[in-house]
Backbone as JSON, one array per atom type, in Angstrom:
{
  "sequence": "MTLVEIQDGIAWLKINREEKLNALNKALLSELNERFAAFKADPNVKVIVLTGSGSKAFVAGADITEFSSFNKLEGRELSQHGNEKVFNFIEKIGKPVIAAINGYALGGGLELAMSCQIRIAATHAKMGLPEVSLGIIPGYGGTQRLPQLIGKGNAMEMILTGNMIDAKRALELGLVTHVVDGEELLSKAASIAGNLLKNSPNALNNAIAAVNAADQTTAGFNLEMDQFSNCFGTEEFKEGVQAFLEKRKPNF",
  "N": [[52.58, 248.31, 55.34], [51.74, 247.15, 57.3], [50.04, 243.9, 58.41], [46.53, 242.74, 57.89], [43.84, 240.28, 58.95], [40.65, 239.74, 59.15], [38.48, 237.84, 61.27], [35.96, 236.15, 62.65], [35.18, 238.1, 64.11], [37.39, 239.15, 65.33], [40.24, 240.74, 64.84], [43.25, 240.81, 63.4], [46.04, 242.78, 63.51], [49.25, 243.26, 62.46], [52.6, 244.48, 62.51], [54.57, 245.18, 59.84], [57.48, 245.66, 59.6], [59.56, 244.06, 59.66], [62.69, 243.95, 58.71], [63.41, 245.94, 59.75], [63.03, 245.93, 62.24], [60.27, 246.17, 63.18], [59.98, 249.17, 63.84], [58.83, 252.38, 64.12], [57.98, 254.65, 61.95], [57.12, 257.83, 60.2], [55.39, 256.97, 57.87], [54.2, 254.8, 58.76], [52.84, 255.12, 61.24], [50.83, 257.03, 60.05], [49.71, 254.96, 58.89], [48.88, 252.73, 60.91], [47.03, 255.02, 61.98], [44.94, 254.53, 60.24], [44.3, 252.44, 60.02], [42.98, 251.53, 62.74], [41.43, 253.37, 62.22], [39.59, 252.25, 60.75], [39.06, 250.57, 61.75], [37.31, 250.75, 64.31], [35.15, 251.66, 62.89], [34.1, 249.83, 61.69], [31.45, 247.4, 62.45], [31.69, 244.5, 62.56], [34.25, 244.17, 63.44], [35.35, 243.23, 66.7], [37.02, 243.13, 68.28], [40.59, 243.68, 68.78], [43.71, 242.54, 67.86], [47.35, 243.36, 68.37], [50.42, 242.92, 66.86], [54.09, 241.68, 66.07], [56.09, 241.75, 63.34], [57.88, 238.37, 62.89], [60.08, 237.39, 65.18], [61.89, 238.66, 66.78], [61.11, 241.4, 67.33], [58.55, 243.45, 68.89], [57.92, 246.23, 68.39], [60.35, 247.75, 67.9], [60.91, 250.72, 68.35], [61.33, 253.97, 67.83], [61.7, 255.29, 64.56], [64.85, 256.95, 64.39], [66.26, 258.48, 62.51], [64.42, 259.92, 61.37], [63.83, 261.92, 62.63], [66.03, 263.0, 63.51], [67.21, 265.55, 63.13], [65.29, 267.3, 63.9], [64.02, 270.37, 65.44], [62.74, 271.9, 68.37], [59.97, 272.89, 67.9], [59.33, 271.08, 65.94], [59.37, 269.0, 67.4], [57.9, 269.02, 68.95], [55.16, 269.08, 67.58], [55.43, 266.4, 66.15], [55.19, 264.78, 68.8], [52.86, 265.28, 69.41], [51.16, 265.12, 66.86], [51.59, 261.88, 66.89], [50.53, 261.19, 69.18], [47.78, 262.07, 68.83], [47.01, 260.85, 66.43], [47.45, 257.85, 67.14], [48.08, 257.28, 69.6], [46.77, 257.73, 71.67], [44.54, 257.45, 70.13], [44.28, 254.93, 69.75], [44.0, 254.26, 72.96], [41.45, 255.53, 73.71], [39.71, 253.75, 71.64], [36.88, 252.39, 72.17], [37.2, 249.64, 71.68], [38.31, 246.6, 73.0], [42.03, 246.41, 72.66], [44.25, 244.28, 72.23], [47.6, 243.81, 72.81], [50.28, 242.08, 71.65], [53.3, 240.96, 72.83], [56.07, 240.66, 71.14], [58.66, 239.94, 70.83], [61.01, 242.75, 71.22], [60.06, 245.16, 72.96], [60.21, 248.69, 72.67], [60.57, 251.85, 73.84], [58.45, 254.21, 71.72], [57.75, 251.63, 70.86], [57.02, 250.58, 73.41], [55.48, 252.02, 74.14], [53.37, 252.18, 72.65], [52.12, 249.23, 73.28], [51.06, 250.11, 75.9], [49.23, 251.8, 75.27], [47.75, 250.35, 74.34], [44.49, 248.14, 75.26], [45.27, 245.52, 77.18], [47.27, 243.76, 77.79], [50.07, 241.13, 76.53], [53.21, 238.98, 76.7], [55.63, 237.4, 75.31], [58.07, 234.75, 76.18], [60.6, 235.72, 76.01], [60.34, 238.29, 75.45], [61.76, 241.65, 75.78], [61.5, 244.82, 77.24], [61.16, 248.6, 77.54], [62.21, 251.87, 78.27], [64.15, 253.58, 76.42], [64.53, 256.82, 76.33], [66.28, 258.34, 77.56], [68.79, 258.28, 77.24], [69.28, 259.17, 74.34], [69.09, 261.6, 75.08], [66.58, 262.7, 75.19], [63.15, 262.03, 76.13], [60.29, 260.32, 77.07], [57.99, 260.42, 74.34], [55.12, 259.81, 73.81], [53.49, 259.26, 75.74], [54.35, 257.89, 77.34], [55.51, 258.71, 79.82], [53.37, 258.84, 81.4], [51.34, 256.59, 81.33], [52.9, 254.49, 81.9], [53.61, 255.08, 84.99], [50.83, 254.74, 85.67], [50.53, 251.92, 85.14], [52.64, 250.38, 86.56], [53.22, 251.85, 88.99], [54.75, 254.48, 90.84], [57.32, 254.81, 91.6], [58.77, 252.21, 90.51], [58.35, 253.32, 87.97], [59.6, 255.55, 87.83], [62.17, 254.43, 87.8], [62.49, 253.26, 85.84], [62.4, 254.45, 83.39], [64.23, 256.87, 84.24], [66.85, 255.6, 84.35], [66.5, 253.85, 82.0], [66.63, 251.3, 81.76], [66.32, 247.91, 80.15], [63.87, 245.81, 80.82], [62.75, 242.16, 81.48], [60.32, 240.03, 80.57], [59.34, 238.53, 82.26], [60.08, 240.29, 84.89], [58.55, 242.56, 83.96], [55.85, 240.79, 84.08], [55.8, 240.48, 86.89], [55.37, 243.22, 87.91], [53.41, 244.11, 86.85], [53.17, 244.71, 84.22], [52.47, 243.72, 81.99], [49.98, 240.87, 81.75], [50.18, 238.23, 81.12], [52.68, 235.76, 80.29], [53.84, 233.91, 77.96], [55.41, 230.94, 76.07], [56.82, 231.69, 73.24], [55.76, 230.67, 70.81], [53.33, 230.33, 71.25], [51.96, 232.6, 71.8], [50.27, 234.0, 70.05], [47.99, 232.32, 70.13], [47.28, 232.1, 73.07], [46.83, 235.04, 72.99], [44.17, 234.89, 71.12], [42.72, 233.23, 73.02], [41.88, 234.88, 74.79], [41.03, 237.03, 73.53], [38.02, 235.45, 72.42], [37.27, 234.99, 75.23], [36.38, 237.86, 75.63], [34.42, 238.13, 73.41], [32.25, 237.36, 74.35], [31.03, 238.76, 75.88], [29.06, 241.97, 76.0], [29.41, 244.63, 73.68], [28.75, 247.0, 73.98], [28.92, 247.43, 76.26], [31.88, 246.83, 77.29], [33.1, 248.86, 75.66], [31.51, 250.99, 77.06], [33.17, 250.22, 79.7], [36.1, 250.65, 79.35], [36.03, 253.62, 78.52], [35.24, 254.33, 81.0], [37.36, 253.17, 82.94], [39.66, 254.11, 81.43], [39.01, 257.17, 82.54], [39.79, 257.25, 85.15], [42.32, 257.68, 85.89], [43.53, 259.83, 84.82], [44.87, 262.61, 83.42], [44.4, 265.49, 80.71], [46.08, 267.27, 81.35], [48.84, 266.15, 82.14], [49.73, 264.48, 80.31], [49.87, 266.81, 78.35], [51.88, 268.15, 79.24], [54.15, 266.56, 79.08], [54.51, 266.52, 76.25], [55.29, 268.91, 76.1], [57.69, 269.05, 77.43], [58.96, 267.07, 76.21], [59.43, 268.45, 73.38], [61.22, 269.93, 74.35], [63.32, 268.69, 74.74], [64.64, 268.77, 71.99], [66.86, 270.06, 69.4], [68.68, 270.86, 71.29], [72.24, 270.52, 72.71], [72.56, 268.14, 73.84], [70.88, 266.51, 72.77], [71.6, 266.42, 70.02], [74.05, 264.96, 70.43], [73.37, 262.53, 71.14], [71.51, 261.13, 69.84], [73.31, 261.22, 67.63], [74.96, 259.69, 68.7], [73.78, 257.26, 68.84], [73.21, 256.69, 66.31], [75.94, 255.92, 65.3], [76.44, 253.81, 67.04], [77.79, 254.04, 69.29], [78.89, 254.81, 72.97], [77.03, 257.82, 74.02], [78.63, 260.53, 75.02], [77.62, 262.57, 77.88]],
  "CA": [[53.89, 247.85, 56.49], [50.9, 246.66, 58.37], [49.23, 242.99, 57.54], [45.31, 242.79, 58.39], [43.23, 239.57, 58.75], [39.58, 239.76, 60.1], [38.12, 236.48, 61.63], [35.22, 235.56, 63.67], [34.9, 239.07, 65.33], [38.67, 239.33, 65.85], [40.91, 242.11, 63.54], [44.6, 240.45, 63.61], [46.83, 243.36, 62.94], [50.87, 242.58, 61.89], [53.37, 245.39, 61.72], [55.42, 244.71, 59.01], [58.57, 246.08, 59.0], [60.78, 243.13, 60.38], [64.28, 244.12, 58.46], [63.46, 247.31, 60.94], [62.72, 245.61, 63.89], [58.77, 246.54, 63.05], [60.09, 250.1, 64.08], [57.5, 253.35, 63.8], [58.16, 255.91, 61.23], [55.75, 258.2, 60.02], [54.14, 256.34, 56.86], [53.52, 253.6, 59.83], [52.03, 255.76, 62.12], [49.51, 257.22, 59.46], [49.02, 253.67, 58.27], [48.47, 252.37, 61.67], [45.91, 255.51, 62.43], [43.83, 254.42, 59.18], [43.58, 250.92, 60.15], [42.69, 251.74, 63.44], [39.79, 254.1, 62.33], [38.46, 251.65, 60.08], [38.46, 248.85, 63.18], [36.67, 251.62, 64.9], [33.85, 251.72, 62.61], [33.65, 248.3, 61.21], [30.92, 246.69, 63.64], [32.4, 243.1, 62.74], [35.42, 243.6, 64.6], [34.68, 243.18, 68.15], [38.55, 242.88, 69.37], [41.66, 243.7, 67.85], [44.96, 241.98, 68.12], [48.27, 243.96, 67.73], [51.48, 242.57, 67.22], [55.15, 242.64, 65.09], [56.31, 240.11, 62.6], [58.85, 237.97, 63.05], [59.86, 236.85, 66.6], [62.47, 239.67, 67.0], [60.6, 242.91, 67.95], [56.71, 244.2, 68.58], [58.12, 247.73, 67.85], [61.43, 248.13, 68.61], [61.48, 252.05, 69.26], [61.01, 255.46, 66.5], [62.87, 255.49, 63.38], [65.82, 257.63, 64.74], [66.67, 258.98, 61.13], [63.52, 260.62, 60.81], [63.79, 263.16, 63.7], [67.61, 263.39, 64.08], [67.57, 267.43, 62.78], [64.26, 267.95, 64.58], [63.67, 271.8, 66.31], [61.93, 272.32, 69.34], [58.83, 273.11, 67.14], [59.39, 269.98, 65.09], [59.58, 267.66, 68.45], [56.41, 269.01, 69.82], [54.11, 268.65, 66.48], [56.02, 264.73, 66.48], [54.67, 264.02, 69.83], [51.29, 265.76, 69.18], [50.75, 264.37, 66.02], [51.64, 260.61, 67.34], [49.08, 261.35, 70.2], [46.45, 262.27, 68.9], [46.83, 259.93, 65.69], [47.6, 256.87, 67.29], [48.52, 256.39, 71.01], [45.27, 258.22, 72.76], [43.39, 257.26, 69.34], [44.01, 253.3, 70.39], [43.15, 253.73, 74.46], [39.82, 255.36, 73.63], [39.3, 253.1, 70.73], [36.23, 251.49, 72.67], [37.22, 247.95, 71.29], [39.63, 246.04, 73.4], [43.26, 245.9, 72.07], [45.54, 243.48, 72.61], [48.65, 243.49, 72.33], [50.99, 240.54, 71.72], [54.5, 241.65, 72.6], [56.59, 239.09, 69.98], [60.1, 240.62, 71.2], [61.33, 244.0, 71.82], [59.38, 246.73, 73.0], [61.14, 249.6, 73.12], [60.38, 253.49, 73.69], [57.4, 254.21, 71.58], [57.36, 250.15, 70.53], [55.97, 250.12, 74.62], [54.4, 253.15, 74.26], [52.22, 251.69, 71.63], [51.44, 248.74, 73.64], [50.94, 250.84, 76.85], [48.06, 252.6, 74.57], [46.35, 249.16, 74.19], [43.88, 247.99, 76.54], [45.43, 244.4, 77.48], [48.97, 243.26, 77.13], [50.55, 240.11, 76.87], [54.07, 239.07, 76.05], [56.25, 236.39, 75.01], [59.15, 234.65, 77.19], [61.77, 236.62, 75.69], [60.48, 239.5, 74.89], [62.43, 242.94, 76.36], [60.74, 245.87, 77.47], [62.1, 249.52, 78.36], [61.84, 253.42, 77.42], [65.75, 254.51, 76.83], [64.77, 257.91, 75.72], [67.28, 259.44, 78.18], [69.77, 257.9, 76.5], [68.95, 259.88, 73.55], [69.06, 263.08, 75.16], [65.18, 263.12, 74.95], [62.52, 261.71, 77.2], [59.66, 259.45, 76.11], [56.72, 261.45, 74.0], [53.99, 259.38, 73.34], [52.37, 259.18, 76.83], [54.75, 257.42, 78.28], [55.97, 259.13, 81.81], [51.83, 258.54, 81.82], [50.99, 255.62, 81.15], [53.41, 253.62, 83.07], [53.1, 255.03, 86.56], [49.45, 254.46, 85.99], [50.63, 250.69, 85.47], [53.37, 250.03, 87.73], [53.62, 252.79, 90.09], [55.74, 255.96, 90.32], [58.76, 254.11, 91.78], [59.16, 251.58, 89.45], [58.27, 253.76, 86.63], [60.97, 256.36, 87.73], [63.53, 253.79, 87.62], [62.62, 252.5, 84.09], [62.42, 256.0, 82.54], [65.58, 257.46, 84.53], [67.89, 254.8, 83.91], [66.29, 253.5, 80.03], [67.27, 249.9, 81.1], [64.76, 247.21, 79.56], [63.3, 244.24, 81.61], [62.35, 241.2, 80.75], [58.86, 239.52, 80.4], [59.29, 238.01, 84.01], [59.63, 241.11, 85.61], [57.07, 243.37, 83.42], [54.58, 240.11, 84.43], [55.87, 240.49, 88.17], [55.29, 244.63, 88.09], [51.92, 244.08, 86.45], [53.1, 245.76, 83.21], [51.91, 242.9, 80.95], [49.19, 240.14, 82.61], [50.13, 237.1, 80.45], [53.75, 235.45, 79.78], [53.92, 232.66, 77.18], [56.45, 230.75, 74.95], [56.69, 232.47, 71.87], [54.84, 229.7, 69.7], [52.09, 230.35, 72.02], [51.7, 233.98, 72.13], [49.31, 234.29, 69.12], [46.94, 231.44, 70.36], [46.88, 233.09, 74.24], [45.55, 236.28, 72.4], [43.31, 234.44, 70.69], [42.04, 232.82, 74.04], [41.82, 236.35, 75.94], [39.99, 237.4, 72.59], [37.06, 234.5, 72.83], [36.77, 235.3, 76.53], [36.03, 239.41, 75.58], [33.41, 238.36, 72.76], [31.26, 236.78, 75.03], [30.52, 240.09, 76.67], [28.17, 242.92, 75.22], [29.91, 245.49, 72.58], [28.61, 248.18, 74.63], [29.31, 247.29, 78.05], [32.71, 247.15, 76.72], [33.02, 250.34, 75.33], [31.91, 252.14, 78.31], [34.17, 249.98, 80.52], [37.16, 251.37, 78.35], [35.94, 255.01, 78.51], [35.34, 254.66, 82.86], [38.64, 252.91, 83.67], [40.34, 255.63, 81.2], [39.01, 258.44, 83.08], [40.14, 257.04, 85.99], [43.5, 257.93, 86.19], [44.08, 260.35, 83.56], [44.25, 264.16, 83.01], [45.15, 266.28, 79.62], [47.37, 268.09, 81.49], [49.99, 265.1, 82.67], [49.89, 264.73, 79.15], [50.44, 267.57, 77.3], [53.51, 268.39, 80.24], [54.8, 265.5, 78.48], [54.9, 266.71, 75.09], [56.49, 270.38, 76.18], [59.06, 268.23, 78.26], [59.78, 266.14, 75.27], [59.69, 269.22, 72.71], [62.21, 270.99, 75.17], [64.96, 268.07, 75.03], [64.99, 268.7, 70.58], [67.44, 270.8, 69.12], [69.75, 270.8, 72.53], [73.42, 269.8, 72.21], [72.83, 266.72, 74.46], [69.93, 265.56, 72.29], [72.3, 265.98, 68.94], [75.2, 263.78, 70.82], [72.75, 261.29, 72.1], [71.17, 260.75, 68.62], [74.62, 260.86, 66.71], [75.82, 258.61, 69.52], [73.16, 256.05, 68.74], [73.42, 256.16, 64.69], [77.03, 255.48, 65.26], [76.49, 252.99, 67.49], [78.68, 253.99, 70.16], [77.82, 255.34, 73.95], [77.2, 258.82, 74.15], [79.02, 261.46, 75.93], [77.17, 263.91, 78.08]],
  "C": [[52.88, 247.21, 57.46], [50.13, 245.21, 57.34], [47.89, 242.58, 58.22], [44.49, 241.62, 57.85], [41.9, 239.88, 59.8], [38.54, 238.45, 60.17], [37.28, 236.25, 62.48], [35.19, 237.03, 64.79], [36.07, 239.62, 65.46], [39.4, 240.16, 64.22], [42.5, 241.57, 64.1], [45.37, 241.25, 62.75], [48.45, 243.07, 63.07], [51.44, 244.09, 62.04], [54.41, 244.68, 61.28], [56.33, 244.98, 58.5], [59.99, 245.17, 59.5], [62.16, 243.5, 60.06], [64.43, 245.35, 59.81], [63.25, 247.34, 61.93], [61.0, 245.93, 64.15], [59.08, 248.57, 63.46], [59.45, 251.33, 63.8], [58.41, 254.39, 62.95], [56.73, 256.96, 60.63], [54.58, 257.88, 58.92], [53.78, 255.17, 57.49], [52.38, 254.54, 60.54], [50.85, 256.11, 61.48], [48.64, 255.91, 59.13], [48.17, 253.18, 59.65], [46.78, 253.36, 62.2], [44.69, 255.27, 61.21], [43.43, 253.0, 59.67], [42.69, 250.69, 61.79], [41.16, 252.62, 63.77], [38.7, 252.85, 61.62], [38.22, 250.17, 61.21], [37.29, 249.97, 63.52], [35.32, 251.64, 64.23], [33.3, 250.51, 61.89], [32.73, 247.28, 62.55], [31.08, 245.12, 63.65], [33.43, 243.16, 63.46], [35.05, 244.2, 66.07], [35.87, 243.58, 68.94], [39.57, 243.07, 68.7], [43.02, 243.17, 68.72], [46.26, 242.57, 67.69], [49.54, 243.36, 67.74], [52.71, 242.81, 66.06], [55.37, 241.37, 64.52], [57.73, 239.96, 62.83], [58.98, 237.58, 64.6], [61.38, 237.68, 67.77], [62.01, 240.72, 68.04], [59.09, 242.67, 67.46], [57.24, 245.03, 68.0], [59.35, 248.33, 68.32], [62.05, 250.05, 68.62], [60.8, 253.04, 67.61], [62.31, 255.32, 65.71], [63.51, 256.76, 63.72], [65.7, 258.85, 63.75], [65.75, 259.95, 60.68], [63.02, 262.01, 61.4], [65.23, 263.48, 64.61], [67.99, 264.75, 64.46], [66.23, 267.93, 63.65], [64.57, 269.52, 65.44], [62.83, 271.12, 67.66], [60.33, 272.12, 68.87], [58.08, 271.58, 66.64], [58.87, 268.72, 66.17], [58.19, 267.88, 68.94], [55.42, 268.55, 68.79], [54.65, 267.02, 66.55], [55.02, 264.2, 67.43], [52.76, 264.55, 69.81], [50.76, 264.71, 68.22], [50.5, 262.59, 66.32], [50.38, 260.31, 68.01], [47.58, 260.99, 69.55], [45.99, 261.06, 67.29], [46.65, 258.33, 65.64], [47.59, 256.07, 68.62], [46.94, 256.84, 71.47], [44.25, 257.67, 71.82], [43.05, 255.98, 70.08], [43.35, 253.27, 72.32], [42.3, 254.53, 74.38], [38.98, 255.17, 72.61], [37.75, 252.59, 71.06], [36.1, 250.32, 72.55], [38.29, 247.35, 71.84], [40.98, 245.37, 72.69], [43.84, 244.81, 72.67], [46.93, 242.93, 72.24], [49.65, 242.61, 72.45], [52.42, 240.68, 71.7], [55.45, 240.52, 71.95], [58.16, 239.55, 70.43], [60.1, 241.64, 71.6], [60.45, 245.34, 71.57], [59.59, 247.76, 73.62], [60.95, 251.01, 72.99], [59.14, 253.44, 73.13], [56.91, 252.7, 70.6], [56.26, 250.19, 71.96], [55.23, 251.14, 74.7], [52.85, 252.91, 73.81], [51.58, 250.56, 72.55], [50.59, 249.08, 75.22], [49.46, 251.37, 76.62], [46.87, 251.33, 74.28], [45.73, 248.79, 75.61], [44.73, 246.79, 77.7], [46.79, 243.9, 76.8], [49.83, 241.79, 77.88], [51.83, 239.98, 75.78], [54.7, 237.33, 76.35], [57.46, 236.36, 75.62], [60.45, 235.82, 76.95], [62.0, 237.96, 75.41], [60.94, 240.72, 76.12], [61.63, 244.0, 76.21], [61.06, 247.22, 77.81], [61.7, 250.96, 77.41], [63.06, 254.34, 77.38], [65.67, 255.63, 76.24], [66.22, 258.36, 76.06], [68.2, 259.33, 77.09], [70.24, 258.6, 75.31], [69.26, 261.11, 73.46], [67.66, 263.57, 75.0], [64.48, 262.21, 76.13], [60.74, 261.16, 76.46], [58.36, 260.38, 75.72], [55.43, 261.59, 73.53], [53.0, 258.41, 74.33], [53.34, 258.0, 77.75], [55.32, 257.42, 79.89], [54.42, 259.33, 81.97], [51.34, 257.41, 81.9], [51.72, 254.5, 82.21], [53.35, 253.63, 84.26], [52.21, 254.61, 86.87], [50.05, 252.87, 86.54], [51.74, 249.95, 86.15], [53.68, 250.54, 88.92], [54.55, 253.87, 89.85], [56.84, 255.71, 90.13], [59.77, 253.51, 90.79], [59.7, 252.3, 87.93], [59.58, 255.06, 86.63], [62.09, 255.57, 87.19], [63.73, 253.53, 86.03], [63.05, 253.88, 83.13], [63.94, 256.88, 82.99], [67.04, 256.44, 84.31], [67.57, 254.1, 82.09], [66.86, 252.22, 80.2], [66.09, 249.04, 81.24], [65.13, 246.55, 80.6], [63.03, 243.49, 80.84], [61.06, 240.75, 80.62], [58.91, 239.13, 81.96], [59.0, 239.23, 84.71], [58.74, 242.21, 85.15], [55.89, 242.4, 84.03], [54.53, 240.69, 86.25], [55.24, 242.52, 88.38], [53.8, 244.91, 87.56], [52.29, 245.26, 84.61], [52.35, 245.02, 82.04], [50.89, 241.65, 82.06], [49.36, 238.8, 82.1], [51.56, 237.06, 79.92], [53.58, 234.01, 79.42], [54.74, 232.18, 76.74], [55.99, 231.27, 73.54], [55.65, 231.72, 71.04], [53.77, 229.71, 70.27], [51.11, 231.48, 71.95], [50.27, 234.09, 71.3], [47.91, 233.48, 69.78], [46.4, 231.71, 71.88], [46.07, 234.11, 73.58], [44.65, 235.44, 71.75], [42.03, 233.67, 71.56], [41.6, 234.04, 74.96], [40.44, 236.81, 74.58], [38.8, 236.51, 72.46], [36.27, 235.05, 73.76], [36.07, 237.05, 76.07], [34.92, 239.14, 74.46], [32.37, 237.81, 73.08], [30.54, 238.24, 75.58], [30.21, 241.13, 75.59], [29.66, 244.49, 74.81], [30.12, 246.66, 73.73], [28.96, 248.39, 75.64], [31.19, 247.43, 77.9], [33.52, 248.29, 76.38], [32.93, 251.55, 76.58], [32.88, 251.28, 79.58], [35.34, 250.82, 80.25], [37.47, 252.93, 78.82], [36.06, 255.13, 80.38], [36.93, 254.17, 83.21], [39.72, 253.84, 83.01], [40.18, 256.62, 82.2], [39.12, 258.14, 84.86], [41.23, 257.98, 86.67], [44.15, 258.97, 85.32], [43.38, 261.72, 83.67], [45.29, 264.34, 82.0], [46.59, 266.59, 80.3], [48.57, 267.55, 81.85], [50.51, 265.23, 81.06], [50.6, 265.49, 77.62], [51.7, 268.14, 78.41], [54.57, 267.37, 79.23], [55.28, 265.9, 77.48], [55.48, 268.18, 74.91], [57.48, 269.66, 76.55], [59.67, 267.24, 77.35], [60.42, 267.16, 74.33], [61.22, 269.72, 72.87], [63.6, 269.83, 74.58], [65.16, 268.45, 73.3], [66.19, 270.04, 70.23], [68.86, 271.67, 70.19], [71.42, 269.98, 72.07], [73.72, 268.55, 73.07], [72.09, 265.79, 73.5], [71.11, 265.4, 70.58], [73.33, 264.78, 69.38], [74.4, 262.33, 71.21], [72.15, 260.67, 70.72], [72.45, 260.57, 67.81], [75.38, 259.97, 67.17], [75.02, 256.87, 68.93], [73.26, 255.52, 67.25], [74.76, 255.7, 64.36], [77.5, 254.46, 66.11], [77.58, 252.69, 69.05], [77.77, 254.52, 71.42], [78.27, 256.79, 73.82], [77.91, 259.83, 75.09], [78.48, 262.69, 76.22], [77.79, 264.35, 79.09]]
}
């Protein structure tokens, strides 16, 4: 479900579920963990570029069918496992990871991009955290990382409305640092990666650790996991997921 190419110190990792809009499922999360663990251990990999297959989606969210029947305990395990194995792992990997957002980055897809050190987007990309429309909340660090990136007020609006924003607005808010035409996205990622390759790997590692320490507490992430799991098994969760699967508006 992923494609990898390592060339001149750069690992290019492409999520390859184009027919499912590159949605995250258990198997893909496990594979991402294996890929990033290998990149961390490989001294030949200095920078990582993460993107999605096709032009429609970076990652259009999680595979809803996998957790539509989960209870509170299973919801907690879902969040904790994903954070430990992928999202927090990427954030703390010690090597720069560039998210090249080539389309929709929604829910877990935006959370995946936010766990990367640098985010750039194609002009047609759309981003959002629509979980409240399913009767749940972001569970992979979204409530913690989004306020750090765009401020509490803007993050509150995005999370509570569930609305998407376009790439231009994401740039204005500081959610991404560059917006380019879709055909130029990977070349822009390569240019940024080239600049990073000029710097000391040890210094980059320490800089990432220092910046991460500036505004994070484990308490916030743990509370998010608790609140995320509290949504599972409720009537509103059941209605939200069923409405999504039936392609209709939920009746809350």
